[in-house]
N, C-alpha and C positions, 0 to 999 in steps of 0.2 A: 359545218355544225359547230357552234360555240360550245366549248367544254367548261366555260367559266360560269357555273350556275349558282343561284342562291340556294343555300342549304338551311336546315333547321336551326343552325346557329345565327341565321340572319333575320329570324322573325321573333316577334313577341307574342307568345301563345297564351299568356295569362288571361283567363276568363273567356278565351275564344274557343269556338267549336272547330276542331282540326280533323279533317278527313285524311286518313293515312292509307294509301294503297300499299298493302304488304304482299309478299309472295308466301302464302300459306298452303301452296299446292304440295302437300306432304303425302307420302305413301301411307295408305291405311290397309290394315288387314283385320277383318272382322271388327271394325270400329276402333281399332287401336293403332296409334301412330307408330310406325316402325322406324322412322328416321326423322328426328326433330331438328335437323341442321337449320332448316329455313326459319323455324320458330325462334331458335336461339339467335340467328342472324338479325332478326327484326327487333330484338329487345333493346339495344342501345338507343335507337330513335324513340321507341315508345316510352322508355324510362325518362329520357330527356324531356319529352313533352309533358309527362305526368309531373315531373319535378318543377317545370315552369308554370304549373297551374292551368294547363290546357284541358279542354274537355275532349278526350281522345276517342275518335270514332274510327274503328278499323274496318277495312274491307279487303276482300281477296276472292280469287276464284279457286276452285279445287276440282281437279279432274276435267274430263272433256264434256260431261253432262250431255251425252248423246240421246238419252231417253227422257229428257225433261227433268224437272226437280224431283229429287228422291232423297230419302234419309241416308243412303249409303254415301252420298256426296255432300252431305250437310257439313257445315263447319263446327258443329257441336263439339266434337272431340278436341278441336283446336282451342275453343273457348275454355274448356276444362283445363287443358295443359297450360295455356297462357295464364290462367288464374293462379295455378300452382307456381309457375315461374316468376310471376310478378308479386306474389304474396298478397294479392288483393283480388276481389271479385271482378271478373270481366262479364258484364251483362251481355248475354247472347240474345239477339233478335232472331228467333227461329222462323219468322214469317218468310215464306217462299217468294213473296213479292219484293224482298230486299229493302225497298225504300218506302214501304206502305205506312199505314197509320201506326203500327206497332213500333216501327223505327222512329217515326216522328215523336211519339210519346216518350220512348226511351231516351232520346236526345234532349227533349224538354226537361226531363227529370234529372239531368246530369248536373253534378257539382264539379268545381275545379279539381282536376286530378283523377276524375272518374274515367273508366274505359268501357266502351261498348263495341261489340263485334257484330257487324251485319252478316246476313246470310250470304252464301255463295253467289257472287255476282253473275255467274253463268246460268243461274236459275232464271234469269231474264232472257235467256236464249240469244237470238240475233240482235236484240236491243243492246246487249253488251258487246257481242263480237263484231257487229256491223256499225258500232259507234253511234247508236241511236241518240238523237237529240233529246227526246223525252226523258229517257233514263239518265243521260248525262246531266240534265237540268235537275232531276229529282235528287241525284247524289249531291250536286252542288248546293241545293236548297237546304240540306242538312248541316252545312258547314260555312265557316267564314274563311278558313285557310285550307290549302291542300298540300299534302306531302306525298311524293312518289318515292317509295322505298322498295319497289318490286322490280329489280333489274331483270329477273327471269321472264317478266312480261313486257318489258319496255320496248321490245321490237314489234309489239302489236298495237295498232291504233284502235284500241277498244274504248268503250265509254268510261270505264273506271280508271283508264290510264291516260287517255288523251282528251276525249270529249268533255269530260267534267271541267278541265282546266279553263276552257273558254268561258264557261258560266261563272267560275270563281273570279276570273279577271273582270268580267262584265260588271260584277257587283263590288269591285274595288278590292278584292282579296288578292293574296299572293299564292303562287305555285312554286314550291321549292322541292329539293331532293333531300332524302334522308341520309343517314350515315353510310348505310350499306351501298346505296346508289352512288354516293360521293366516292366511296372507295373503288368501285368499279370504274368510274370515270377517271379517277386519278391513276389507277394502274393500267387497265386495259386501253382506255382511250388515249392516254398519254404515251403508252408504250408504242402505239401505232403512229401517233401524230408527231411526237418529238422524243424518240428514245435516246437513252445514253448509249453510245456505240462503243465497241461492236455489238450489233443487234442480231441475235440468232433466233430464227423461228423454226419450230419443229412441228411438222404436220404428219399425223397418222390417221388411222381409221380405215374403214373398208373401201369406201367409194370415192373416186376422183370427182364424180358428179356433184357430191355434197360440198366439195371444197373448191370448186372451179374459181369463183371470184376471190376467195381467200388466197389461193396460190398466186393469182395475178396481182392482187393488191399488195401482198406481203413481199413479193419479189421487188416491187418498187420501193418498199420501205426498209427492208432488212439488208444486212450484209451477207448473211449466209442462210440459205433455206435448206432444211433437212427433211427428206421424205422417207417415211416408214409405213408400216401397216400394209393392209391389203392393196391400197392404192399405188404403192411403189411398183407393183408388178406390171401395171399398165405403162408406167414410165420405162421399165426395163424392156417390155415388149417393143415400145417405140424406139428403143436403141437397137432393136434387132435380136435380142436374146430369146432363147427358148425359155418359156416360163412354166411348162408342164400344165398341171391342172390348177394352177394358182388363179385366184380372183383376177378377172380382167374386164375392162370396159372397152370393148373394141371400137365403140363410137367416139371414144375420147383419145385415141392414139395420136391423131393429128394435133389435138389440143396439147398433149404432153410434149410433142415435138416443138410446137410453138413456144411453150413455156421454157424448154431447154434453150431454144434460140434466144428468147427474151433475156434469160439469165446471162448468157454469153455476151449479148449486146450491151447489157447494163453493167457488165463487169462484176456480177454477183456470183457467189459460190452456190451451186446447187448440188447437194450431196445425196446420192442414192445408194442403196445397199450394194455391198460387194460380195456378200455371202448370205445364205438363207437357210433357216431351219425347215427341213421338208418332212412331210408325212405321206403315207400311202393313202389313208382314208381319213376323212374328217371325223373327230371323236364324237360319239353319241352315247351318253349325254356329253355335253361340251367339256366337262372336267374329267372325263374318263382317261385312264392311262393310254399314252400313245408312244410308239417307237419313232424316234427321229433320226434323220441323217442330215448333217450339215454339208451343203454344196456351195461352191463358188458360183456366182450368178452366170458365169459363162459355161458352166458344166451341169446345168439343171436337167435331170432326167425327165422325159416326156410324160412319165406315168406318176409323177409325184407333185405334191402341192406345197408351196411355200406358205408357212404360217407364223413366222417370226423372223426378225433380223438375226443374222448369225453373229458369232463372237467377234469376228474381225470388224464387222459393221458397227457393233455396239462400242468397240474401242475407238473407232473412227469418229462416231458421233459424240462420245464422251470427251474426246480430245477437242472437238470443235466448240464444245460448251465452255471448256476451261478458260479460254481467253475472253469470253463474252462479258459484257457489262449488263445487257438486258437479254432475257430469254423468255419467249412465249411458246408454250407447248399446248397443242390441241390434237388429241387422238392418239390411241395406243399404238405400239410398234408391232403388235401381233395379237394372236388370240389369247389375251392376257387372262381370260376366265379359266384357262387350263394351266395348272401350275408348271407343266413341262414347257409350255409355249409362252410363258410370261417373262422369260429371262431378258429379252430385249427391252421390254417396257421397264423392268426393274433396273436394268443398267442405266437407262436414260434418267429415271427418277433419282437414282443414286448420284449420278453426275450432277443433276440439278441441285440436289441436297448439299453437295460438297462445294459448290461454287459460291463466290462472293457476289455474283451478279444478282440483279433484281429478277426473281423468277416468278412468272405468271402462268398459272394453269387455266386454260380456257374452258372450264366447265365440262359437263357431259361425262363421257367415258374416262377421259384422262383424270378428271377430278376423283372419280370413284377409284381408279387405279392407284393414284397417289395416296389417297386416304386408306384404302384396303391394304396397301403394302407398307403402311406405317411411316410415310415420308411427309404427311400433311403439314406437320408443324415446322418443317424445314423450308417451306416455300414462302415467298414474300406475299403472294396473293393467290387464292384459289377462287375462281369466279363462280358465282351462284347461278349463272345463266347457261343454258345449253345453246339454243338457237340465237339468243340475244348476244352471247359472246361471239359466235361466228359472224353475225352481221356487223358487230363492232369491228372485228378483224378484217371484214370485207371493205370497211370504210363507209358503210351505209349510215344514213341518218336514222337514229332510233327515235320513234315518235315520243316515247316516254321521257327521253332526255331532252329532245327539242322543245317539248311543251313546258318545261320548267323555265321560270324567269331567269334572264341573264343578270349577272351582278352589275 
C-alpha cells in the first residue's frame, strides 16, 4: 500500500463542493458530547478548506445505529458544537435520508466558505456499511472533490469511506486525505514501514487473540517486542510457568510458543514480565480497593491472579525504551482502571514521556490511559483510531487510505 497520498494541500478547493468524511463518532450522554477530542481533531482540515473558499460538506457516522435512524444518534449536537468551534453557522441537514432533497437544496444554497453537515451516514443502514453503489453515488453527486479525514473509520470499506471515491474519480474529481489522516499515515504507517532504529514495540491488553497478527507483523519489523497486560500470562504459561487464576487463552499457547521461536530465529528481543502484581479476587467495582502481593513469575501461587506487571518488570521495560529511537505502544500493562493496578501502565507511560524517541500511542485503551494519567502532551503522536490503528500495525491495507489518490 502506497503511503504517499495527495492531501488537502494538493487541491484547489476555491468555489468547489468538497465532501469531507470526518470521524464525529463522539460519546454522548443525554444529547451532550462528553469528549470532543474527535471534533477538535477535525478542525484544521475544515478551517483550511473554508479559508481556501471551498463549499465544505461534512459527513460522518455516529454510534452503531442498531435500531434504525433515531434522534439519540443524530449528528445535531455535533453541528451545534462545530458552529461554536468554527465561529460560524454549520447548516445541519437533519433528514434521515442523508443525501435526499434537503441535502441537495442545502448544497445548492452554499456560498464559498460555507459549511454543511449531513445526517449520520449509518442512518442508511447496510447501504453505508456494505458499500452500496447507490448511496456512494448519491454522496459523490453532492460534491466535486472528496477528502477523507476519518482515520478511525479508514479500516472499513463503507460507502462514505471507499465507495464514494470511485464516483468522484469517474467525474474527474480528486480524492485526497485531510491533515488528521496524513498525520496518522506519517507516524503510524511510517513507524511500521520504515522506522528509525532501534524500534521498540510494546503490546498490552487482555487478549492474545486480538493481537495475533500484530505480534507476528511487529516481530518482523521491530528490534524489541515487549509484552504486558493480560496477554502476557498466556506467554508465561507457554514457557511452563504456573499462572494461577490469571487470564489465559489456552487455545493460543502453541501460537505463543511459535512467536517466541520466531523472535529467537529473527534475532529479536522478546521481553516478558519477570514479576507480577497479584490479587486474590478481581475488584468489583473495577476501581474498588484491592490488596496486592508482588510475585516473581516463577513463584506465582495457584490461587492468585496477575493484574499488572511488577516493579522489576516495569524497570526492565523502562530500560528497554531508553535506547530506542522509535516506540509504538498499544494496550495497557494491567488493569489500569484501578489505581492500585495502574502502576505498570504509569511506569511505561513515564518512560515514554522521558525518552527522546518518536513515541506513538496506538489508539484505544492506551490512548485513554496516557491522556488520563496526564502524559498526553509528552507523546509524539496519539492515534485517533482503535481498530484502524491495530490494522495499520498488522500491515493490512486500509480501504480509506488505499482509496486516496497517490501523489
